[in-house]
Structures are given as structure tokens and as C-alpha cells.
N, C-alpha and C positions, 0 to 999 in steps of 0.2 A: 798136284796145281799148284804153287810154289816155282818148281821150276819152270811148269808149263810158259808160266805167265812170263816170263826168265828171254823164254826163246820167244817169244810174239813177235819182237822190230826183226830183229835175224827175217823174222815169214813174211813183214811189211818191206822190208829194203828186198826182198829179192819179187816178191808181188809187185812194186816198182818200176824196175828194172827190165821183166819181162813185154811193161806195158809198152814199150814205144812198137813191141813187134807185133803184135796189136795186127790186122787187115783192115785197111779202113776209112782215110779221112771224119769219123768221127774220130773215131779213138783219136789220131792224129789231136784235133782239139782238146779231146779233157785229158789228154795228156802233159798238155800247154799248161791248159790249167791245177798239174801242180806243179807245178816250180815255185809260186808261193808256196807251200807246203813246205816245201824241203830246207828256202830261205827264212822262214821262220824259224822252223825247228833249231836249227842252230843259232838261230837271236834267242831262244827259250834259254836255249841247254848251252847256252853264256852266260843267262840271267841265271840259269837257279844253283852256278858256281856261289854268285854274291849272295845275293837270295834264299836258296831254298839250303848247299853249305855250311855256310858263315854266318847265313841270319840277317846282313847288312839285309835294312830297307831302302832301294836303290829304286828313286824314281826315275833317275834321267839316264835310262841304258839305248832308245833312243838317237841321244845326242851323238853316242859312241856309231851308234848305225849312220848314224849321216855324215860322218866326217869317215869311216871306212869309203863311203860311198862319194865322193864328193871329192875324195885323196883319194881315188882309181881312176875319175875321172881329169881329173888336173891332170894326169898323171896322161894319160891316153886323150882326150880330143884334139879336136886338127886348129883353137884356137889358144893352145900351149905350145907349146915348143919341144915336149920333153917327150912323146909320142912316146911309148915304152910300153911292151910287152904288156896283157894281163899277174900274169902268168907275177909276174913282175911289181905290177901294182895290185894284185894279193896282197904280197909278202907288207910292201912296205904301211897298204892299211893298217890291213894287221897289229902290224909294228907301230904307228902315229897313234891310235885309234887305247892301245895299250897306256902310249907314251904318258896320254893327251889323260886319260883315268887315271893312273897312279897323280899326276902332277893335280889337279882339281879332286882330288878326293885327298891327300897326307897331312890339307891343314886346315881336315875338319872331321880328322881320324876319334875324335874324344865326345862327336855326339851322336848319338843314340836315338832309335829306335823313330816314332813320331819327326825330330827335330831334322837327325840323319833323312829324312825321307821327303820333306821341305825345300833343306839346300840343294840338295840334287835335285827336287823335279827344276827349282828355282834357277842352274847349269842346263837344263833338257833346254825350258825360254830364252835362257841367252841364247844358246843356241840360235834356235831358229830365228830371233830379231837378227846375230849376225848377217845368217844367211841371205834372212833379206834385204840387209844394207849395203853387203859389201858384195853389190854389183860388178863392179870391175873381173870378180875372184866366181861370186858362183852364180854371178848371170841373171842373181834377184830370181819375184818369181817368177820364173820359168827354168830356173835348172839349167844345167851343162849338156846339151846332147852337140850331139851321136855318141856316144862309145861305145866303141866301135873297135875294141884294138887286135892288136897283132894278139897268139894265144903264147907259142915260145919267145922269147927273149933272141935277137939274133937271123928270129929264120919269117918266112911268112908261111902265110896259113894254107895250105896244102885243097889241092883240091878234092873235092868227097864227096863227089857228083856217084864219081864211080864207084865207091862203097854203100851203096846207097841198098837195105836189103828190103825197104817196103815207098815207094810211089811218092811219101807223104814227106820223106826224110832228106834232108836241106844238105844242102853242099857245103861248107863251112864250120865251124867249130862255135861261133853260136848265135847256130840255127836251133832248131830239133834233130832229134833229144839226141844230139852229139856235146847242147848246153845242161838238157835235162841229167842224160851221164854225168856231167863235170856237177853237178850239183848236188846230184846224189851223191859221189863219189865222197865230197869236199862235206855230207853231214855224215855218212858211217862212218869215216876218218875224226871227227869230233865226238860223236858219241865217244867210240876204243880208248882214244886219247882219254875223254875225262871217267871212261871206266876202267883205266890201268890207274889216273890221281884220286877216283876216290878212293882207291885199295893204298893207297901211294901211304907213305906215312904223313904226310902235307895233307889231303885232303881227310885223314883222320883227326887229325890236327884243325881244323877247320870247325869238325863239327863237336867237338867239347871244347870250339872257341862259342862256337854257338849258339851251346846245352850251360855252356855257363863262362863270361869274359877271367872271372875274377877266380873260381877253379885251374882253368886253365894259368894264367898267369903265374901260380901260386907251383903247378907243375910247373913252372918255367918254359913255357911259351912265350913270344914274342906277341900279343895282342899288334900293333901294329904292325909288324913282316907280316902275317897273314893274313889280316884288312888289304894291305898297297898290294897283294902275292891275288888274291882272290879278285878283288877290281881290277888288276893290268889284264887273267885271262879271262872275267867276263868282257873288258873293253873289245884287247883285243877279240873274241872270238866274234861281237857284233860288230868290230868293222871290218872283218871278212866277208858276214853274212851284209852288211851294205857296199860292198863290192860285189858282191854275186850278183845284187840288187842292181847297183847301176849297169851293167852289160847290160844284166835278163829285160830289164828293160830300155833298154838304149842309152839313155839319160838319170839324172838323178833325179827328174822332176822336180817343183818348186816343197819349199819349205811343210807344205803342209803335211810334206810326207816322215816327217820327223817332227810329229808335236808330240806335247799328248797322249793324243790316242795311241801312235803307236809306243808309245811304253805300256801303260794304258792294258791295252793288250794284246803281247808280251808278256805281262805280269800276270795276266787274267790264264792266260794259257797255260801257265805251271802249277798257279792255283789250282786251276780245271782239272791237273793230271794227278799234281800229288808232288808236296813242295820236296826236293832231298832225294826224288824217286828222276833218275835219265828216261827209263819206260813213259808212267806215267807223262812228263814233259812230252814224250813225239805222242803222246794220246791226246793231251791237252788243244796242242798243235793242226795234231793228224783232225779230233774232232771242231774246233773251235774256223778255222784260219777255214778248213774242208767244204764247211759248212759256212761257209762266210762268200769262201772261190769260186767251188765250184756244185756243190747244191745248188743255191741258189739260182744263178747263172742257168741253170741246166732247170729246175723252176718254170723262172719264168719265162724262158721259153713255149715248152709246155702251156704256161697262162695263157700265153700271147697266139695260138694257134686259132683256130677258126671255131674246130668242135669247143672248144671252151668258150670260148668269146659267147657261139649261140645258148649258151646255159646261162646269161641273163639276158635283161632285158636292155632296149640298145642306151640310154641314156646314161647304165653304171658302163658297157661295154670301153676300156681302152684306163678306166683304171686306175691310182693309183692302189689301192688298197686293192685290188685283183692282181699287182705281183707282193709278190713272195720279201723284194727290196725293199717293200713299204712296209715289210711286217719283221724283220729281221732284227731287227733292234729291240724291238719289241720280244720276241722268241730272249733271243740272247739273253735280256732283261730277266728275263725266265728265270732260265734257266741258272743263270747265275742263285739267285735268291733260294729255291730247289735245293739246289749245290749249299749251302749255304745253310739251310735246314737240316737236311736229311745225311752230307754229306760233309762236311766240312775239311777235311781230313785230305779231300778230290777224291779221283776213281780210281787209282792206286798207290795208295799211298808208300809212305817211307815202313819199311819194315818196323824200324824203331815204335812208329806212330803203332802199329798195328799187333806188337807186344801191348803197348800200355792200355792201349785201349780194347780187348781180348781179356788183360787185368781188371779193369773198372768197368 
């Protein structure tokens, strides 16, 4: 059973890779809605490094997500003279977010638990404030757009219209399904990278730090370096996810896209799936973001059809309470309460947690 559970992420990746080859315009529409799943999965896997592996309760991951998005936008939008390719912007966004993660975390390494959470939450709020007020750089509440860069440095984007297998396929790398495949490849590479990292000495040291910092220090580990390394990797992956977000939505959106709610959504994905478990994080993202981005719009479209509206009196038709989007936060909250009551370790808990529960 455990071996079968280890294979399901690869089967899910294969299923997502096959989606663009399904014929029909409706399949293409729903396929494009899967794009946020890949972006959030990269963000969730990054957060799992600092929250699940090293046990640091960080509430400012959305700030690094925004740093990646705005760095990629500044390097590519026409308003600025840089005009770089997306691959270059993706690398720079990842490095910039990682560096800023280390710089902002170094002064607070001695903080733990709730105190660390409050300080990191404050950093996230400061970042939103800076976006809103540095209008000459960030365009304030409007956001930077259009983010439509070339893919490879020094080369123009090829015309992909001749390679389309289905009519719904676009003609540039930024259109469906080429950007879809690009984000999926980034997600798979991130998953493999973290798998290798988890089995390395550094990954084992993070787990030792999470379990008992004093014991880890007595064994010769350097807690400061371990914390900074986990923050750097988590922030770098969040920055990469932010760069993908900017090109996927052709802009950075406004400051509200990087507020505390974004951090809490990512944290809920990690906790729902299972702290410290990569497949669990993917499951949490697919369930939570899939419900919000894919299932809710699909059900709303069905509810707006005439046959459904005829089931209700005329005065009730078109009301907000007849839309799934009007109930989604309530359903989300009820699901979290149910999880905390009956499955607090997550849907797919880490192996260590399974053993502990079995012994208990």
C-alpha cells in the first residue's frame, strides 16, 4: 500500500501531461484552469521545506512569491529597459527571492514558534505596503503588465502554429498548452529536486533540527546555517512560482495577490496534505486549489443554466446563495474543522507520524 501511494504523484503528472491532447474546446478551457495548480504546487513544496522539514512556522511566504513575480515583471515589461527573456528572469527571480529570504531571516534566527510567525507575518505585510506605495517601480495597485517575454535569451520566439496537434493549441510558448507543459515540467523538476534533497545529509539535518534543536546542536549541527538554508530554498522556490504566475497571467496583478491570504492558502495546502510529505503537499494543493479554481467555476456554470434556475421561484433566481462561489469559503472552513478534528496529521502524513500514531 505504501509503495502504491508513492507512485500516485507520477501517475498524476502523466495524467496532467495527457490533458492537452484531449480533443474539444471545452477540454482546452478546463486544461487552462489547471495552470494555477502547478504554480501553487511549486509554492507549496517550497513552503514545505521550511514548515515541514525544518519546522519553522513562516507566515510570509507570499512576500517571496511576490518578489519573484515583480522581479520577473521588471526584467521583461516594456516600461523598463531590461527586456530580458523569461528563462533569465526565472533564474534571477529565484536567486533574488532566496537572497532576500536569507537577509530578512538572519536577524530573527533566535525566534521560535509564535514569535517567528508574527515577525514573518509582519514582513509579508510590509512587502504589500511597499508594492502599494512604490508606484514608480511596481505601478501601485494596478500591477505591472504586460508580462510577455521571449523564452530563450537572444532568440525570438518560434511560431508554433505549424506544430499544433489540435485546433485549440496556441502559436506561442506563452499560450496553451505550451506554457502549461512548461509549468508542469518546472513542477516535476521541483518535486525531483526536493526528493533528492530530502534523502541528503542536509535534508536529514533539517529533520533533526525540527525534532530537537538542542539535540541537533549537541550532535555538531549548526542550527543557524540549517535555518538559513531552508529559508533560502523555500524562498527561491516561491520566487520561481511567482515568476510563473506573472507570465501565466500576463501581469503581476495588484498587492492583494500577495497578501496574508496567499500565505494562509499555501499553509492550508501543506497542512491539509500532510506536513513534511511531498505527495501530501501535492494532494493538498490539488484538492484545495482544484476545488477553488476548477470545481467551483464548473459548478457555477451548471447552476446558471436554465434547467437549474427553473427549479427555484423567480425571486430566488440569480441569487448569490445559488452559486457555489458564494459558499466556497464556508465549505473550505468546514473541511478544515473536520480535518483538525478527525485527521490533524493531514491526509497523507509523513511516515514518521504514521509510526507514532500506530504505536499510540
